[in-house]
N, C-alpha and C positions, 0 to 999 in steps of 0.2 A: 400410444403415440402422444407426444407432448404437443399441446396446441399453442397458439400465439400468445395467449394470456399467460401461460406458464413461462414462456420464453422471455417475457418482459417483466417478470416478477423480480423481487429484490435480489441483487447479486450477492447477498451476504449469507443467506440462510438456506436450510433444508438439506441434511442436518445443518443445516443452513443452506447457504449458497451452493455447497459442493454436491449434495445428493442430486439436486435437480439437474445439474449439468451431466452427472454420470448417468442417470436414468435415461436422459435424452440420447446419450451416446450409445448406451446398451441397446435400446429399443430401435433406434433409427441410425442411419448412416451419419457419422460425424461430419458436420459442415464447418468449413473454415471460413470465417468472415474476415475480410480484409478491410480495415478502417482506412479510408483514403482521406488524408488531411490536405486541404487546399492551401496553397501558399498565396498570401496576399502581398503582392509586390508594390512597394511604394516608389514613386518616381522622385528622384532627388536631383534631376538634371534640368529643371525648368529654366528657361532662358531668362536672363536678367537684362532689362533694357539698359543701354549705355547712356550716360548723361549727355545732354545736348552740347555742353561745352565743358572744358576742363575746370575742375573746382579744386581749389587748394584745400587740402585736408590737414588739420592739425593733429599730430600724432602724440600719444602719451607713452610714458615709460611703462614697460610691462609690469604687471602686478606681481610682486615677489611674495605675497602672502601664501600660506599653505593652501593647496587645493582642498575643497570640501570633500568629506567622505562620500564615496560612492554608495549606492544602495546595498551592494554586496558587503562592503566594509562595515556598514552600519547595521547589518542584519543581526538580530539577537542570537546568541549561541548559548549552549548549556541547558541542562534539564531544569524543569520547573521546580523539582524537589531537591536540586543540588547534587545530583549524581556527578561525580568527577569524570573528567575525560571528554574531550570533544575532538572529533575527526571530521574534517570537511571534504575528505576524499579517501579513496581506498576501497578495499573489499574485505571479505572474510576468507583468509587463506586456508584455514584448517577447520577442524571440528571444535567449536567452542564448548568449554565445560559448562555444565548446567545441572541443576537439581530439578528432576522431572516430577511434577505433581499432577494429580488426576482431577479433571473436571468431568464428572460422570465416567465414561470409559475412555476419554481422550486425554492423553498425557500432554502437558505443555511445559516448556522450560522456564525456569526462574534463575536469577543470578543477582548477587549483591552488587555486582559491577555493572551489568547491562540492563537490569530491570526484570520484571516490574518492581518498582520501589514504593508504590503507593496504590491506593484504590479509591474509587468513588462508588460506593455501594457495591454492586456486583461487578463493576468494571475495573479491571486491573490497569493501572496507568503508570506513567513516568518511566521512560526508557532512555538509555544513553544516546546522545547525539553522535552516533557512529554507525558504521555498516553492521556491526554485531548487534547494536541496540535496535536497529531497524529490523534485523532478522528475528530477534526475540519478540518484537512487537507483532510481526506477521505470524509467527508460530503461536503466540497467545491468541491472535485473532481467529485462528482455526478452531480453537477450543471454545472461545467465548461466543463467536458467531454461529457455532454449531449447536449451542445449547438453547433450545427455544425458551427455557425458563429465564434466561438472562440476556438473550440477544438484543432485545429492544432497549434495555437499560444500557447495555454496552454500546450500541449504535449511537445513542445520544452523546456519549463521551468520545467515541472513537472516530466519528465523522468530522472532517474539517469543515470550515466555512466554505461555501462555494455554491454555484448555481444549481447543483443537483442534490444538495443536502436535504431539502424539504421533501423532494420526491422519494429519496431513499427511506426517510423516516416514515412517510405516509404509506409506503409499501409494507412496512412492518416486518416482523420476524419470520413470517411464513409458517409452515407446518413442521412438526417433528418428523424425523426420519423413520421413527417406528422402532419396535423391539427387534432385536436380532441384527442391528446394523452396528458396524464398528469402523472407526477411523483412526489410523495410526500414522503420525508424522514419521517419514522415513529418510528425508534428505532435503537439500536446499541448493539454490543458486542465488548469488547476488548479481542481478542483471545490470544494474546501474546504481550509482550513488554519487552525490555531490555535496552532501551536507544539508541541503534544503529539500531534496527529493530522493526517493529510492524506489527501485523496482525489485521486489523479492519474489522468488519462485519457490514455493514449498511443495515438495513431493510427498504424497501420502498414500497409504494402502487403504482401500475401502473394501469392505465385505458386507453383503446383505442380499436378501432375496435370491440366494444361490449363486450370486456373482462375486467374483474377486478381481478387482481391478486396481491399477496404479493410476493416480491422478496428479495433475499439475495444477496448483492454485497460485496464480500470479497476482501479487498485490502491488498497487500503485500508491505510494505513501508520500506524505508531505510533512515537513517539520513546522509545527504551528503551536504557539503559546508554550514553548518549552517541552514539547512532547511529539512523538510520531502520531500521525492521524491517517485514516483512509482518505484519499484525495477526492473530495467532492467536486473538484473542478473537472473531473474526468467522468464521462458518461458511463463507462464500464470500468470502475476502479478495482474490480476483482474478476479475473477470468479463469474459469476452471475447465479442464478438459482431460480425458483419459490419455495416457501415454503408454508406450509398450513396455518400458522398464525404467530402471533408475540410472541408466547410462548417462554420464555427464554430471550427475548430482553428487554433492558431498554427503556421504551417509551421516545421518543424525537422527536421534530418537531415543526413547526410553528403552 
């Protein structure tokens, strides 16, 4: 039975993050935790006192100069390493073409169009700013975050800036899943995408210790410094759980 310490360990590893969630679900009843987000309402209807007596107000002609760029309009776009193509909305309609390469026993997708187009040591980086680029990043995260030999180096690069970054790094890469375990990407869903953030659901088949299950690994991503990152502004930026089958997922894998 998993204890509280195991449940609060790094969300990224065993074989990375995934095995821990699966073992908990196999040994015990799967619990669904609902995150309740409190809405903070701001009052904008404060009363404004009326002047004691009428006051003549001198009016000016309206300013005809162009309005300044909004934050969204000024936001940087495009990959840090110059991958062409930027999409600020949309989804992945079909199965994207990919060349599948293995990291240990886990196959991950690569593409000259979508990435990864660069690397920083053991970490594969530089993905297209598009729904498909975010998908390729998440699929690569499955392999890189599940390899205890490279996970810590990958996390240094893959985690965005944010209040939880130092906590995730301090938790480290966790323990290896052990011999006889296998993980295979089997499908995906693009749950949300707006160019600056994305939520990608990767379905994978896991086998080990006499168990064969299908899991869902949901990633919360953010576009930062010209690349996709795991969103460290989110307390649980990766959520893994067993699912009954691949219904609703677009098939994808080696």
